[in-house]
N, C-alpha and C positions, 0 to 999 in steps of 0.2 A: 457500453456507451454508444449512443446512436451516432450514425454517420452524419457529419456536419459539413461535408464537402460540397462541391458544385453539383448541379443537375447531371453533368456528364459523369462525375464520379458515382453518383447514385445509380445512373443507368448501367455503368460498368459493373457495379456491385450486383445489381439485379440480374444482369446477364451471367455473371459468375455463379450466382446461386442457382440459376436455371441449369447451367452446365453441370454443376455438382449433383443436382437432383436427378438429372438425366443419367449421369454416370452411375449413381447409386441404384437406379432401376436395374441395371445390368450387374452391378457389383455391390449388393446389399451388405456383404460382410466385410467391406473395406473400412478398417478403422481410420485410415488416412482421409478418406472422403468424408466420413461422418465428422471427423475432427475439423477439417477445413470448412465444412458447412457450418459447424458450430461457431468458428471464428467469423465467418461471413455474417451469420445471423447476429452475432454480438455487435459487429460494426454497424449493422442496420438497426440495432436497438431492439431486436426481437429476442428478449431474454428467455422466455419460456421455450421457444423453438431451439435456441442455442443450448439450453440445458438438456433438452431431449436428445440433441445430436451428440453432445459430449457423453451422455449416458450410453448411447448406442455405440460410440467409439470405444468406451470402456468394456462393453459387452464383447466387442470383437477383439479387443486387445487389453486384457485386464492389467497388464504391466505398463500401461501408457500413463506415466505419472503426470505429465503436463496436462492431460485431459482432466485429471482429478483437481489440479491446481486451478485451471480455468473454471471448472465446475464450481469449486469453492468460492472463487471470486464472484461469480454470478449469484450464488446463494447470498453472499454478503451484500451485494447490491440490492437484493430483495429483502434484506434485513433478516435473513434466516441464518443467524450467527452460528448456531449449533451445527447446522448442516454444512456450513463453511468449514468449521473445525474438523468435522468428521471426514470431509473430502480431503483436506490437506494432510491430516494424519495418515490417511490411506496412501497418499502420495509419498510420505516419508517411510512407510513400510516398504515401498518399492525402491525408493532412492533416498536413503537417510541423509545424504549430503546435498539435497536439492534446495538451494537457497531460496527461491521464490515461495516454496511451501513453508519454510520457517518464517519468512517475512509475513506471509498472510496469516499464519498462526499468531504471530506477535500482535498484529493489528486486531485480529478477532478476539484474542484473550484480553486485550486492552478494553475492548468493547464490553466484555462480560465483567470487568473489574478484577480479573485474575492477574494482578500485577506481576507476581513472581514468574508465572508462565509466560507473560508478555516479555519480561526481561530475558528469560531463558531462550526463547525462540528468536527474538530480535537480535540478541547478541550473536547467536549462531548465524543468523542471516547476514549480519554485518561482517562476520569473519569470512563467510563464503563469498560475499559480494561487497567488497570494500567500496565505500562511497554511496551505498544504497540510501536514497533519500527517505524512503518509507521506513526502512529498518532503523535508521538514525533517529527519525522523528519519534517513532514509538518508544525506542529505547531511552532517549533523553527524557521524554515525558514520564515514562515509568520510573526512571531514577528520581526525578523531581518529586513525583507523587509519593514515593516510598522514603523520601528524606535522604537519599544518597547523593547529596549535593556535590561531593568531591568527584564522584564518578561521572555525574552529569557535566560538570565543568571540564573534566579531562576529555570526555567524549566530544564535547562541543569544540574544544580547542583543536582536537585532532581533525574535525571536519573543516574548521576554518584554516588549518594549515594547508589544505589542498584547495580550498575555495574561500578566499577571504571575503567574498561578496555574498555568501550564503546567509541571507537574513534570518531564517529560523534558528541557525546556530548562534548568531549574535544574541537573539532574544533568549534562547534557552540558557546561554552562558550568563546573561544578565540575571536571570532568575536564580541560577545556582550560586553565583557570587553574592547575591543579596542574602541568600540563606546562610552563606558562610561569613557574613558580616563585612564583606568588601564592597561597601556602597559606592565608592567613587568609581571603581572599575566597572561595577554593575551599571551605573548611570551611563558610562561611556559606551558600553555595548548596547544598552537600550536605545541610546540616541542613534547609534550606527544602524540598528535594526529598523528604526523608524525612517532614517534617511534612505534605506534600501527598499522602502515600501512595505515593510511588515506592518500589519494592522495593530499597532500598539495603541491602547486606550490612553487618552490624556489623563494625567493626574488631576483630580478636582482642585480648583483654586479657591482659596478663601475669599469671600467678598469683603470689600472695604466698606466701612460705614459711610453713609452719605454725609456730606458736610452741610 
């Protein structure tokens, strides 16, 4: 994501990038410097440059799981879904309990239509990172798409128990309840989602005949 701060912030970022590049001239094998430069390029919106730095960080430190996760995220931004999956799977080879990698895989597998793998990795991510919005959103959507309304409802209620103003959970709960035939409660949660600003499409209204 490109930096959207002030001109002063942009100037500081450019200065930091210059510093890192100068340091790398003397320490080209520093995984930390390559990784930090990758982060800086990401903030600046230079995705290709960031990808290059993360790859170099991995060459210097093949066990740097966070670099694989960040690399996968950039591949996803460039719509290279398979490359994203490959990078995050590599991260899990190094750190099997690394929540962000499971979360990214859930999102990526959802993009490919592999619902079961999306559920597998998103549920693992949520267990490792309770309250993760991305993991919840993917898991709830995957449950709904696969017809597992009971699990979608339970998951959404769990999210609302910790944050009653989380609009997406109200919306997903309304969809699950509708599938379960509980229309009154579904309507209540749909209204709540709309009141909280969730982009709920209005139901089409029948036109009355002109008198």
